Every structure is written in C-alpha cells, then in structure tokens.
C-alpha positions in Angstrom: -19.8 38.4 -8.0 -19.3 34.7 -8.7 -17.3 33.8 -11.9 -17.5 30.2 -13.2 -20.4 30.0 -10.7 -21.8 26.6 -11.6 -25.0 25.9 -9.8 -23.8 28.1 -6.9 -21.7 26.3 -4.2 -19.5 29.3 -3.5 -22.5 31.7 -3.9 -24.4 29.8 -1.3 -21.6 29.8 1.2 -21.1 33.5 0.8 -24.8 34.3 0.8 -25.2 32.4 4.1 -22.2 34.2 5.6 -23.9 37.6 4.9 -22.6 38.6 1.5 -25.1 39.8 -1.0 -24.9 38.2 -4.5 -24.8 40.9 -7.2 -23.8 39.0 -10.4 -22.6 35.7 -11.7 -21.1 34.2 -14.8 -21.7 30.6 -15.8 -21.5 28.9 -19.3 -23.4 25.7 -18.6 -27.2 25.9 -19.4 -28.5 23.8 -16.5 -26.1 25.1 -13.9 -27.0 28.6 -14.9 -30.7 27.8 -14.5 -30.1 26.2 -11.1 -28.2 29.3 -10.0 -31.0 31.5 -11.1 -33.6 29.3 -9.4 -31.8 29.3 -6.0 -30.5 32.9 -5.9 -32.6 34.9 -8.4 -29.9 37.6 -8.4 -31.7 40.8 -9.5 -30.8 44.3 -10.6 -30.7 47.2 -8.3 -34.3 47.9 -9.1 -35.2 44.3 -8.1 -37.1 43.6 -11.3 -34.7 41.8 -13.6 -33.1 38.4 -13.1 -29.3 38.5 -13.6 -28.6 34.9 -14.4 -31.0 32.5 -15.9 -29.1 32.0 -19.2 -25.5 30.9 -19.8 -22.8 33.6 -19.9 -19.4 32.9 -21.3 -16.4 34.2 -19.3 -14.4 34.3 -22.5 -16.7 36.7 -24.3 -18.3 38.5 -21.4 -16.7 41.4 -19.6 -17.5 43.0 -16.3 -19.1 45.9 -18.3 -21.4 43.7 -20.2 -22.4 41.8 -17.1 -23.3 44.9 -15.2 -25.0 46.5 -18.2 -27.3 43.5 -18.4 -28.2 44.1 -14.7 -28.8 47.7 -15.5 -26.4 48.8 -12.7 -25.3 52.4 -13.0 -22.0 53.9 -12.0 -18.4 52.9 -12.5 -17.6 49.2 -13.2 -15.0 49.3 -10.4 -17.5 50.4 -7.9 -20.1 47.6 -8.2 -18.8 44.8 -6.0 -16.7 44.3 -2.9 -15.8 40.6 -3.3 -15.1 38.6 -6.5 -15.0 34.8 -6.2 -14.6 32.0 -8.7 -13.3 28.6 -9.6 -12.0 28.4 -13.2 -12.8 25.0 -14.7 -10.4 22.5 -13.1 -10.6 19.6 -15.6 -7.6 20.8 -17.6 -5.5 20.9 -14.3 -6.8 17.7 -12.8 -4.7 14.5 -13.5 -7.9 12.4 -13.7 -8.9 14.3 -16.9 -5.6 14.1 -18.7 -6.1 10.6 -20.2 -9.3 11.8 -21.8 -7.6 14.8 -23.3 -4.8 12.7 -24.7 -7.3 10.2 -26.2 -9.3 13.0 -27.9 -6.0 14.6 -29.2 -4.9 11.2 -30.6 -8.2 10.8 -32.4 -7.5 14.1 -34.1 -4.0 12.7 -34.9 -2.3 15.6 -33.1 1.5 15.3 -32.7 1.3 16.8 -29.2 -1.4 14.4 -28.0 0.6 13.4 -24.9 0.8 17.0 -23.8 -2.8 17.8 -24.7 -3.6 18.9 -21.1 -0.9 21.6 -21.4 -2.7 23.4 -24.2 -6.3 22.8 -23.2 -8.1 26.1 -23.6 -9.5 26.0 -20.1 -6.0 26.4 -18.6 -6.0 30.1 -19.6 -9.4 30.9 -18.0 -7.6 32.0 -14.9 -6.5 35.0 -17.0 -10.1 35.9 -17.5 -10.6 35.8 -13.8 -7.7 38.2 -13.4 -9.1 40.5 -16.1 -12.4 40.7 -14.1 -10.4 41.6 -11.0 -8.7 44.3 -12.9 -12.0 45.7 -14.2 -14.0 45.5 -10.9 -11.2 46.2 -8.4 -12.9 44.4 -5.5 -11.7 44.8 -1.9 -11.4 41.0 -1.5 -11.1 37.9 -3.8 -11.3 34.2 -3.7 -10.1 31.6 -6.2 -10.6 27.8 -5.9 -9.1 24.9 -7.9 -7.7 21.4 -7.7 -4.4 20.7 -6.0 -2.8 19.8 -9.4 -2.9 23.5 -10.3 0.3 23.6 -8.2 2.1 21.4 -10.7 0.6 21.7 -14.2 3.2 20.2 -16.5 5.9 21.5 -14.1 4.4 24.9 -13.7 2.8 26.2 -10.5 -0.2 28.0 -12.0 -1.4 29.1 -8.6 1.9 31.1 -8.2 1.4 32.7 -11.6 -2.1 33.7 -10.6 -0.7 35.1 -7.3 1.9 37.2 -9.1 -0.6 38.5 -11.6 -2.9 39.6 -8.7 0.0 41.1 -6.8 0.7 43.2 -9.8 -3.0 44.4 -9.7 -2.4 45.6 -6.1 -3.5 42.7 -4.0 -1.9 40.9 -1.0 -2.4 37.2 -1.9 -1.9 33.8 -0.3 -2.9 30.3 -1.3 -3.0 26.9 0.4 -4.4 23.4 0.2 -7.4 22.7 2.3 -9.6 19.6 2.6 -13.4 20.0 2.8 -13.6 17.2 5.4 -11.7 19.5 7.8 -14.7 21.8 7.8 -17.5 19.3 8.4 -18.2 18.3 4.8 -18.7 14.5 4.6 -16.3 14.3 1.7 -12.5 14.2 1.4 -12.1 16.9 -1.2 -8.6 18.6 -1.4 -8.6 22.0 -3.0 -6.3 24.9 -3.6 -7.8 28.0 -2.0 -6.4 31.5 -2.9 -7.5 34.5 -0.9 -6.5 38.1 -1.5 -7.2 41.7 -0.2 -6.4 45.0 -1.9 -3.3 46.5 -0.3 -5.3 49.7 0.4 -7.3 47.7 3.0 -4.1 46.8 4.9 -5.3 43.2 5.5 -3.1 40.1 5.5 -4.8 37.0 4.0 -5.9 34.4 6.5 -7.6 31.0 6.1 -10.2 29.3 8.3 -8.6 27.0 10.8 -9.8 23.4 10.5 -12.7 22.4 12.8 -12.9 18.6 12.1 -10.3 15.8 12.3 -9.7 12.9 10.0 -6.8 10.6 9.2 -6.7 11.1 5.4 -6.1 8.0 3.2 -2.7 7.6 1.6 -3.8 9.0 -1.8 -4.7 12.3 -0.3 -1.5 12.4 1.7 0.7 11.6 -1.3 -1.0 14.3 -3.3 -0.2 16.8 -0.6 3.4 15.6 -0.4 3.8 15.9 -4.1 2.7 19.6 -3.9 5.2 20.1 -1.0 8.0 18.8 -3.2 7.1 21.1 -6.1 7.0 24.1 -3.8 10.3 23.3 -2.2 11.9 23.0 -5.6 10.4 26.1 -7.2 9.9 28.2 -4.1 6.8 30.3 -3.5 6.3 33.8 -2.1 2.6 33.3 -1.7 2.0 29.7 -0.5 1.1 29.0 3.1 0.9 25.7 4.9 -2.1 25.1 7.2 -1.5 22.4 9.8 -3.7 19.3 9.8 -6.5 19.5 12.4 -5.7 18.2 15.9 -7.0 14.7 16.9 -8.9 16.5 19.7 -11.1 18.3 17.1 -14.6 17.2 16.2 -14.5 13.9 14.2 -15.1 14.4 10.5 -18.7 13.9 9.3 -19.3 10.3 8.1 -21.4 9.2 5.2 -24.0 7.6 7.5 -24.4 10.8 9.5 -24.9 12.7 6.2 -27.4 10.4 4.5 -29.6 9.6 7.6 -33.3 10.7 7.4 -33.5 10.1 3.6 -35.8 7.2 2.9 -34.2 3.9 1.9 -34.6 2.8 -1.7 -34.2 -0.9 -2.2 -33.0 -1.2 -5.8 -33.5 -5.0 -6.3 -37.1 -4.9 -5.1 -37.8 -1.8 -7.1 -36.4 -3.6 -10.2 -38.6 -6.6 -9.6 -41.7 -4.6 -9.1 -41.1 -2.2 -12.0 -40.7 0.9 -9.8 -37.4 1.7 -11.6 -37.0 1.7 -15.4 -34.7 2.9 -18.0 -35.2 6.6 -19.0 -34.9 10.1 -17.6 -35.3 10.6 -13.9 -36.8 13.8 -12.5 -34.8 15.5 -9.7 -37.7 17.8 -8.9 -39.8 14.9 -7.5 -40.7 15.6 -3.9 -39.6 13.2 -1.1 -40.6 13.0 2.6 -38.1 12.2 5.4 -38.2 9.0 7.4 -38.2 11.0 10.6 -40.1 14.1 11.6 -37.0 15.6 13.3 -33.4 15.4 12.2 -31.4 12.6 13.9 -27.9 13.9 13.5 -26.3 17.4 13.6 -25.5 17.2 9.9 -29.0 16.2 8.9 -30.3 19.1 10.9 -28.0 21.4 9.0 -29.2 20.0 5.7 -32.9 20.4 6.7 -32.6 23.8 8.5 -29.9 25.6 6.5 -30.5 29.4 6.9 -32.7 30.5 4.0 -33.1 27.0 2.6 -35.0 25.3 5.5 -37.5 22.7 4.2 -40.0 20.1 5.5 -39.4 17.8 2.5 -36.7 17.5 -0.2 -36.3 16.5 -3.9 -34.1 14.5 -6.2 -34.0 11.1 -4.5 -33.4 9.3 -7.8 -30.7 6.9 -8.8 -29.4 5.1 -11.9 -31.1 2.2 -13.7 -28.3 -0.5 -13.5 -30.2 -3.9 -13.7 -27.1 -6.1 -14.0 -25.3 -4.5 -11.1 -27.7 -4.2 -8.2 -27.0 -7.8 -7.2 -23.3 -7.1 -7.3 -23.6 -4.0 -5.2 -25.5 -6.1 -2.6 -22.7 -8.6 -2.3 -19.7 -6.2 -2.4 -18.3 -5.1 0.9 -18.0 -1.5 2.1 -14.6 -0.1 1.1 -14.1 -2.4 -1.9 -12.8 -0.9 -5.1 -13.2 -2.1 -8.6 -10.3 -4.7 -8.6 -11.7 -6.4 -5.5 -15.3 -6.4 -6.9 -14.1 -7.7 -10.2 -12.1 -10.5 -8.6 -15.1 -11.4 -6.4 -17.4 -11.6 -9.5 -14.9 -13.7 -11.4 -14.6 -16.1 -8.4 -18.4 -16.3 -8.2 -18.6 -17.2 -11.9 -15.8 -19.8 -11.6 -17.5 -21.4 -8.6 -20.8 -21.6 -10.4 -19.2 -23.2 -13.4 -17.3 -25.7 -11.2 -20.5 -26.7 -9.5 -22.2 -27.3 -12.8 -19.3 -29.5 -13.9 -19.5 -31.6 -10.8 -23.1 -32.2 -11.5 -22.3 -33.3 -15.0 -23.8 -30.2 -16.7 -22.2 -28.3 -19.6 -20.0 -25.4 -19.0 -19.8 -24.5 -22.6 -20.3 -20.7 -22.9 -22.5 -21.2 -26.0 -25.1 -22.9 -23.9 -28.0 -20.5 -23.2 -28.1 -20.9 -19.5 -24.3 -20.6 -19.1 -24.2 -17.6 -21.4 -27.1 -16.0 -19.5 -25.5 -16.5 -16.1 -22.1 -15.3 -17.1 -23.3 -12.2 -18.9 -25.6 -11.3 -16.0 -22.6 -11.1 -13.7 -19.4 -10.4 -15.6 -18.1 -6.8 -15.5 -16.3 -6.0 -18.7 -13.8 -3.4 -17.6 -10.1 -4.2 -17.1 -9.3 -4.0 -13.4 -5.8 -2.8 -14.1 -7.0 0.2 -16.0 -10.0 1.2 -13.9 -9.0 0.7 -10.3 -11.2 3.6 -9.1 -14.1 3.1 -11.4 -16.2 1.4 -8.7 -16.1 2.1 -4.9 -18.5 1.1 -2.2 -18.8 3.8 0.5 -17.9 3.2 4.1 -20.6 4.3 6.5 -18.1 5.4 9.1 -16.0 7.8 7.0 -16.5 10.8 4.7 -16.7 9.8 1.1 -14.1 10.3 -1.6 -14.1 13.3 -3.9 -17.3 13.6 -5.9 -16.5 14.2 -9.6 -18.3 15.8 -12.5 -18.5 12.5 -14.3 -21.2 11.5 -11.8 -23.3 13.0 -14.6 -22.4 9.9 -16.7 -21.4 7.2 -14.3 -21.9 7.0 -10.5 -20.2 3.7 -9.8 -17.5 5.6 -7.8 -20.1 6.1 -5.0 -22.0 2.9 -4.3 -24.3 3.2 -1.3 -22.8 1.5 1.8 -26.1 -0.2 2.7 -26.0 -3.6 0.9 -29.8 -4.0 1.3 -30.4 -0.9 -0.8 -27.8 -2.2 -3.3 -27.5 0.9 -5.6 -25.4 3.9 -6.4 -26.2 7.2 -4.6 -29.1 9.4 -5.5 -28.9 13.0 -6.7 -30.0 14.2 -3.2 -27.5 11.9 -1.5 -24.7 13.4 -3.7 -26.0 16.9 -2.9 -25.8 16.1 0.9 -22.3 14.6 0.5 -21.4 17.9 -1.2 -23.2 19.8 1.6 -25.9 21.3 -0.5 -29.0 21.8 1.8 -32.1 19.9 1.1 -34.0 23.0 0.1 -31.5 23.7 -2.8 -33.0 22.7 -6.2 -31.2 21.4 -9.3 -32.6 22.2 -12.8 -32.5 19.6 -15.5 -32.7 15.8 -15.5 -30.7 13.4 -13.3 -27.5 13.6 -15.4 -27.1 17.4 -15.5 -27.9 17.5 -11.7 -25.2 15.0 -10.9 -22.7 17.0 -13.1 -23.6 20.3 -11.3 -23.1 18.7 -7.9 -19.8 17.1 -8.9 -18.5 20.4 -10.3 -19.4 22.5 -7.3 -17.5 23.8 -4.4 -19.1 22.4 -1.2 -21.3 25.2 0.2 -20.3 24.4 3.9 -16.6 24.6 2.9 -17.3 27.9 1.1 -19.2 29.1 4.1 -16.1 28.5 6.4 -13.9 30.5 3.9 -16.5 33.3 3.6 -16.8 33.6 7.4 -13.0 33.8 7.6 -12.9 36.5 5.0 -15.7 38.3 6.8 -13.6 38.3 9.9 -10.6 39.6 8.0 -12.7 42.5 6.6 -13.8 43.5 10.1 -17.5 43.1 9.2 -20.1 43.2 12.0 -20.4 40.0 14.1 -23.2 37.7 13.1 -24.4 34.4 14.4 -22.5 31.4 12.9 -24.7 28.7 11.4 -22.2 26.0 12.4 -22.7 26.9 16.1 -26.5 27.0 15.9 -27.0 23.8 13.8 -23.8 21.7 14.0 -23.1 22.5 17.7 -19.5 23.6 17.1 -17.8 25.7 19.7 -17.5 29.4 18.8 -14.1 29.5 20.4 -12.7 26.9 17.9 -13.9 28.7 14.8 -10.9 30.9 14.0 -8.6 31.9 11.1 -4.9 31.4 10.6 -2.2 32.9 8.4 -0.5 29.6 8.1 3.2 29.0 7.6 5.3 30.2 4.7 
C-alpha cells in the first residue's frame, strides 16, 4: 500500500522489484489519475479500479480504503508492506519563506514560525495510524533531510519512536539518489522498519555510484550530523559515501540522450511554439533506433514499461529568455546570468552613445532592447532561481515548483536554448519513457518534482526484499544498467 502516493514513484520501484500494489492514497487529482493510469490497481476480483480519484489521508482510513476495493477479511491482514512519503513542503527549508509570506498576509502574529504549525507537519501521524491499522510486516517512509531538524525537533526520531511503540524495529538514514544511478543529486531521509515478530534488523541499499557532491549537499548533511550529535538518536544510521572506485554517477547528457533536440529560438521564429497549454500525451519518436547509453536503455526498456516511442517532450513558452539561455554558460546560476545580461545591456548602450545615438530609456528602440533582455528579479534574493545544467554531472534536485517555473533546470545545450521538457524531467527523475502523466504540462511537472525517483525506490525495495528473504529474482540494474551483481548489497550502517 502506497500512502501519499503521488503519481507513483515509490509504487513503480516496488512493483518492479516484485511487490504487488494493493492500494494507494493520494489527494491530488492529476497525480491520482496518473497513478491509476500506470498501475490500475484493482480489487481482488480484478474488476474495479482502486485509485482513479483523489483520496485524502486525513479523512480516509485503512478500513475505508479496503472497503472501496471490496477486499474481505481483517484490515490487518491485507498488506505486507506499507510505504509512503508524507508531504515534505512543510519540512523543507525552501518552502518556509512562502509559508511566512502567506501567514503575514493573514496578519498572523506567529508568521515567522508558520512552518512549525503547517498542517502537513502532522501527516506523519496519519502514516503511523495506517501502520497501526494494517500491521504490515515491513514499512518505508521517505522525506526531505530537513525533517531531522524541523524547528529544532528531529521529526524522524519522533516517527521512529512511534513506530517502535507499535512493535517495529526501525532505522533511518540520509541517502542521495545519485548514489543509485539516478541522474539527480536528491538527498532524502529514508526510514525502514520490520515488525519485531519477523526478527529482521533494518538495512539499507549500499551505494552503487560515486559522485563528489557540491558543497550545498555536504553542508546539509553536516547540519544533520550536528543536530544528531546534540540530540542523540537511537534509530539513526550513517551510510558511508560511495567509494571512488564505484561506477560514476549518471550525468545529464547520459540521461537525456536519444530524445530529439528541440531548438527553441527556431521554433519561436517559425511559430512552432506558442503561448497556451501543452499536451504531455503527444507522442515523440527517438533520434536513434537503439539506446546509446546504459541509462537510455533503462528508460526505454524498463521492465513492464518498455516502449518504442515516448510522450511529453514539451517545454515552456518563454520568448524573452530563449536568447539568454543560448548565451548563458553551463553551470551558471541566476546571479551570473543576471550580471551577464546587465553587462550586455550596458555594452549596447555604450556603443550607441559612441555612435551619437540616444540612450534615453524613453526612446522606443532603447526601451525595446532593454525590456527584451532585462531580467527583473533581484539576484541577491533569487540566487537559485535560474541554473543551466552541466552535461557532465547529475542535475540538482527537481522541485514541485517545476509546475510553475522551470528556470532551475535550463538545458545544457545552448543551441536548444530552453528549459527542460516534461519527458526530460521524467528521465532526470528516473521515470521510464513508457510512464504516462495525466493532465497538462504544469500538473505533469508538479507530479514529477514531487515524486520519489523510481530507480531510487527500486534500490530500496530490492534491499527490503533481501531483508525479507524473498525468492531471488533478476535485478533490472544488472540486465539494463550493466551493474555487477556482487556490488548490489545492503548495509546496516553505523549508529
């Protein structure tokens, strides 16, 4: 059972690892429809969809979910594994400014602490209540690293203690999706538990890919380490960083290869891209008949989702900015891009002045040039608002706000001069090309940004399968990514 299922990142990882989806709970309309379209979870009789409409984890109970599926028997005998990622926005630091702003508009005295009282913080308690009702053999919970320090409280430890009281052996750690072949540096808290009656100690998948993480990710991990040292933790485990001898992390160029190039400036000139809704269901052919990298082979041949073509290769209409994307250098962030544009404007004005032409901003040609280039956001307040990908590295964390703004992931190819498409975002999140997203472009981006990378979930699911002593099955990563079976192991980590 998948709680807070989204479009199904965890569900896909577990399905591919041999677990059978029984039920799911998701409140977002389009995410629920995507989940239903890709998994079509049905009742025991096989004739009734479980999940094509939103379900609210606050009002639903395990009993109501199973009753809708027409499953008979005791509630605590329906599932073996319960997984879920309670909404992370209230825990994540990147969302706190927005919560404060909304609270100030409402003139709340406690606006600066709005993130502490956000209703989504308590949703982990709904997760525990479903554990209590269903009594699974095993469980998984996923969330952002900031859950280890939410206003000075280690919520992951609170969850662990609550689950321990329900009879589970629990451990949690911080893992990065890039360690497991996902072309994205996405740090997450992963909590795994097994009922004490099973006699299993929680273990985590050992990293298979190596990367030197940027300073921001290292400082986040060090901050968590400081909190844990101060507060102590009976359930936290440290997983060592992957060895430099491990397989190199998957790069953005390896991930996006075989998808046809889309030249934004040319498409704008010829009217091939316009303002308005974009359809992610539009089919797209590959540029090569056969995959050209191990990762593109995985995306095209994923077990159960293999495809000869894909969908969703659509991107944002940003007529002012395509020319800026073309001139920005890979790795540049917003302050560098902003400074470059301002220098370009200053140089253009200086050249006009030397030629004896007016530089008065009220002149139509001056006004037109400046407005066609100038970016209006303060570079001191939005340092991460824009970022041009580097082809040779995994990308930074994909966020849910891709649904409103995708400047954080500008394509590394200057000739294409655009932000990433829905399908490119899906690949960077490790959704296979045969996975479909319901809704228009914005809901599809949001679903992808909110999801757990399926390849990451697959590594965790394979580790839990090993812990449970399930029958040995072929590992997709060996068949499609070429990983060595001997290096795909689990570890208990260090206390």
